[in-house]
PAKE-954067 format. One line per field, with one value per residue (C-alpha): z negated, x, y. Coordinates in Angstrom, 1 decimal. Layout:
zz = Z:...
xx = X:...
yy = Y:...
***
This chain:
zz = 44.6:43.2:42.1:45.5:47.5:45.1:43.2:42.4:41.2:39.1:37.5:36.8:35.2:33.1:32.0:31.1:29.0:27.1:26.4:25.3:23.0:21.5:20.9:19.1:17.0:16.1:15.2:12.9:11.2:10.8:9.1:6.8:5.8:5.6:3.6:-0.1:0.2:2.3:0.0:-3.7:-6.4:-9.2:-9.5:-7.5:-6.9:-3.2:-2.2:1.0:2.2:3.9:5.4:7.6:9.4:9.3:13.0:13.1:10.5:12.1:10.5:7.1:7.2:8.2:5.3:2.7:3.9:3.9:0.3:-0.7:0.7:-0.8:-4.1:-5.4:-5.0:-8.2:-7.5:-4.9:-5.0:-2.2:-2.0:-0.3:1.3:3.7:4.3:5.6:9.2:11.3:9.7:11.1:10.1:6.6:6.1:7.4:5.0:2.1:2.9:3.0:-0.4:-1.9:-0.6:-2.1:-5.6:-5.9:-5.9:-7.0:-8.8:-6.5:-7.8:-5.7:-6.2:-4.9:-3.6:-2.4:-0.9:-0.9:0.2:2.1:3.9:1.7:-1.4:0.3:0.4:-3.1:-4.5:-3.5:-5.8:-9.4:-10.6:-9.4:-10.5:-9.4:-10.0:-12.0:-8.8:-6.2:-3.7:-3.7:-3.4:-0.3:-0.2:2.9:6.7:9.4:13.0:15.4:19.0:21.0:23.2:26.5:28.0:27.9:29.1:32.1:32.9:32.9:35.3:37.5:36.9:37.0:35.5:37.0:34.8:35.9:33.1:32.5:28.9:27.1:24.6:26.9:27.0:23.4:22.1:25.7:25.6:28.6:27.3:24.2:21.8:21.6:18.3:18.8:19.4:16.3:14.2:15.6:14.8:11.3:10.7:11.8:9.5:6.6:7.1:7.2:4.2:2.2:3.0:1.7:-1.6:-2.0:-1.6:-4.1:-6.6:-6.3:-6.5:-9.3:-11.2:-11.3:-10.7:-7.1:-8.1:-10.2:-7.2:-4.9:-7.0:-6.4:-2.9:-1.0:0.5:-2.3:-3.3:-6.8:-8.4:-9.8:-13.3:-12.3:-10.6:-13.8:-15.8:-13.2:-13.4:-9.8:-11.1:-14.0:-15.0:-14.3:-13.3:-10.4:-8.2:-10.8:-13.3:-10.8:-10.1:-13.8:-14.3:-11.4:-12.5:-16.0:-14.7:-12.4:-15.4:-15.0:-18.4:-17.7:-15.2:-12.2:-8.7:-6.1:-2.5:0.7:4.0:6.3:9.1:12.5:14.4:18.1:21.1:21.9:25.1:23.4:20.5:22.7:24.5:21.3:19.7:22.7:22.5:18.7:19.4:21.9:19.7:16.8:18.9:20.1:16.6:15.4:17.9:16.0:13.6:12.9:16.4:17.4:20.7:23.4:22.8:19.4:16.7:13.2:10.3:6.7:6.7:4.6:6.9:5.1:8.3:9.1:8.0:10.1
xx = 165.2:161.9:160.7:161.5:159.5:156.5:156.3:152.6:152.9:155.9:153.8:150.9:153.2:154.8:151.4:150.2:153.3:152.7:149.0:150.0:152.7:150.3:147.7:150.2:151.4:147.8:147.0:150.0:148.9:145.4:146.9:149.1:146.3:143.6:140.7:140.8:137.2:138.5:141.4:142.0:139.8:137.6:134.3:133.8:131.4:130.8:130.6:128.8:129.2:126.2:127.5:125.9:122.6:120.8:120.2:120.9:120.6:122.3:125.8:124.4:122.0:124.9:127.0:124.2:123.5:127.2:127.7:124.4:125.6:129.1:129.3:132.3:130.4:128.3:126.5:126.4:126.9:125.5:127.6:125.3:126.3:123.5:120.8:118.5:117.6:115.2:112.2:112.7:116.3:115.7:112.7:114.8:117.6:115.1:113.5:116.8:117.8:114.4:115.1:118.6:117.7:115.8:119.2:121.8:121.8:122.1:123.1:122.9:125.6:124.8:127.7:127.4:123.9:121.4:118.2:115.1:116.0:119.1:116.9:114.5:117.3:118.5:115.1:115.1:118.0:117.8:119.3:120.5:123.6:124.0:126.4:124.7:125.0:124.1:121.5:118.7:114.9:113.4:110.7:108.9:108.6:109.6:108.6:110.1:110.7:111.7:109.3:110.8:107.5:108.4:112.0:110.6:108.3:111.1:113.2:110.3:110.0:106.6:106.6:104.2:103.0:100.9:99.7:97.3:96.3:95.3:98.2:100.8:102.8:102.1:104.7:105.7:108.4:106.9:103.5:101.6:100.5:96.7:94.9:93.9:97.6:98.7:96.0:97.1:100.8:99.8:97.9:100.9:103.2:100.8:100.6:104.4:104.7:102.3:104.4:107.5:105.7:104.3:107.7:109.4:106.6:106.7:110.5:110.9:107.8:106.2:102.5:101.8:100.2:103.3:105.6:103.2:103.2:106.9:107.0:106.6:110.0:111.7:115.2:116.6:120.0:121.0:120.3:116.8:116.1:117.0:114.5:111.9:112.8:114.0:117.6:118.6:122.1:124.5:128.0:130.4:131.2:133.3:130.5:128.2:130.6:131.1:127.3:126.8:129.6:128.2:124.7:126.2:127.6:131.3:133.0:136.5:138.1:135.9:137.3:135.5:135.7:134.5:133.3:136.2:136.9:135.9:138.9:138.8:141.0:143.4:141.6:138.2:139.6:140.7:137.4:135.4:137.5:136.8:133.1:133.1:134.6:131.9:129.2:130.5:130.5:127.0:125.8:127.2:125.0:121.9:122.0:118.3:117.0:118.0:116.2:114.5:111.0:109.3:111.2:110.3:112.4:113.2:115.9:116.8:117.0:117.9:117.3:113.9:111.9:113.9
yy = -94.0:-95.4:-91.9:-90.4:-93.0:-93.2:-89.9:-90.2:-93.8:-92.8:-90.0:-92.4:-95.0:-92.3:-90.9:-94.4:-95.0:-91.8:-92.7:-96.3:-94.9:-92.4:-95.1:-97.3:-94.4:-93.4:-97.1:-97.2:-94.0:-95.3:-98.4:-96.4:-94.0:-96.6:-95.3:-96.3:-97.5:-100.4:-101.3:-101.8:-103.3:-102.1:-100.3:-97.1:-94.2:-93.6:-89.9:-88.9:-85.3:-83.6:-80.3:-77.7:-77.8:-81.1:-81.8:-85.6:-88.3:-91.3:-90.9:-90.2:-93.1:-95.4:-94.2:-94.6:-98.1:-99.0:-97.9:-99.6:-102.9:-102.6:-104.5:-102.6:-99.3:-99.1:-95.7:-93.0:-89.2:-87.0:-83.8:-81.3:-78.0:-77.3:-74.6:-77.4:-78.2:-80.2:-81.9:-85.4:-86.0:-84.5:-86.9:-89.9:-89.2:-88.7:-92.1:-93.9:-92.4:-93.5:-97.1:-97.0:-95.9:-99.2:-100.9:-98.3:-95.0:-91.9:-88.5:-85.3:-82.7:-79.2:-77.0:-73.5:-74.0:-76.9:-75.2:-76.2:-79.5:-79.6:-79.6:-82.0:-84.6:-83.8:-84.3:-88.0:-88.8:-90.1:-86.8:-83.5:-81.5:-77.9:-75.0:-72.2:-70.0:-72.6:-71.3:-73.8:-74.1:-72.5:-75.2:-74.2:-74.7:-72.2:-72.2:-69.6:-68.6:-65.5:-63.8:-62.3:-61.0:-57.3:-58.0:-59.9:-57.0:-54.5:-56.5:-57.4:-61.2:-62.7:-66.3:-68.8:-71.8:-74.7:-76.9:-79.8:-78.9:-75.8:-76.0:-77.5:-74.3:-73.2:-70.7:-69.8:-67.1:-65.4:-64.5:-63.4:-66.1:-66.5:-66.6:-70.3:-71.2:-69.3:-71.1:-74.5:-73.8:-72.6:-75.8:-77.8:-75.8:-76.2:-79.9:-80.4:-78.0:-80.2:-83.3:-81.4:-80.5:-84.0:-85.6:-83.2:-83.7:-87.5:-87.8:-85.3:-86.6:-83.2:-82.3:-81.3:-78.0:-77.1:-77.6:-75.8:-72.7:-72.2:-73.7:-70.4:-70.3:-68.4:-69.3:-70.0:-70.1:-73.4:-72.1:-70.9:-74.2:-76.1:-74.1:-75.1:-78.8:-78.8:-79.5:-81.8:-80.6:-77.8:-78.8:-79.5:-82.4:-84.1:-83.9:-85.5:-88.3:-88.9:-89.1:-91.4:-93.7:-94.1:-94.7:-97.3:-99.1:-98.2:-98.2:-97.1:-94.7:-93.8:-93.9:-91.8:-93.1:-91.6:-93.2:-94.2:-91.8:-93.0:-94.3:-93.2:-94.1:-91.2:-90.0:-90.2:-88.3:-85.5:-85.4:-85.5:-82.8:-80.5:-81.3:-80.6:-77.1:-76.4:-77.7:-75.6:-72.5:-73.0:-73.8:-70.4:-68.6:-69.6:-72.5:-72.5:-73.0:-76.5:-76.8:-74.7:-73.3:-73.3:-75.1:-76.2:-77.1:-77.1:-74.4:-71.4:-68.3:-65.1:-63.2:-64.7:-61.6:-59.1
***
């Protein structure tokens, strides 16, 4: 009788009951699978994973700070699988690592690739472990954009730009770049490149000119990088955790812990999951270009010269 008189209200109540039930189940699962970094005792090594293009630093900074302030975490390992990314986030993570090594030992573990911005971050650590075949290096800066001028001419479009400064539309995709614009962007690129070299030289305790000689964007295997003093040891993630643990003063068995996964309400979980799928799809279109117009970054691009 109730469902016949108020079908919509009945549907809403049923839907609310389902959501409430799902939330309770998810909460119970979260309690059951509570991250081991939040329970248990003993001395641990915190492992932070840095995967994919470095486009934002917020989450990584929070994880580094959390492990730095956790008294049971004696040292930290950064597991890097990244071709690099944007300049700002890479520099922010580098800075946070340099602050952290004043209190705790930090070891970088290179996976398949830790190039450009990925190497920039690794260089900040107390030591670097790479696989013999890890792709690393690529110490350089890349700026790029796509010019659509000829395409617009073919389809009969005539872009109109009104600007208040000579360089306000620098690297416009609808016209040819001027020589003065090219010189300005080259100067910018050289300046950021010098920052990269300087930070690597300082962190690795190498002469600036020695790093500059090999900082032309070339890549190295982990084995080659070790011979150039860009990497300290050859080994895998477990080797890096072992090294970090001993540096942190752990005498017995070493327990590796990871940052706890963010616990989301059920509805937000579904929305965020859809957003992540969309974000992943867009990132696959071109991981290097993180915004419209000219973009600069510390990123290894094997197709950059094509």
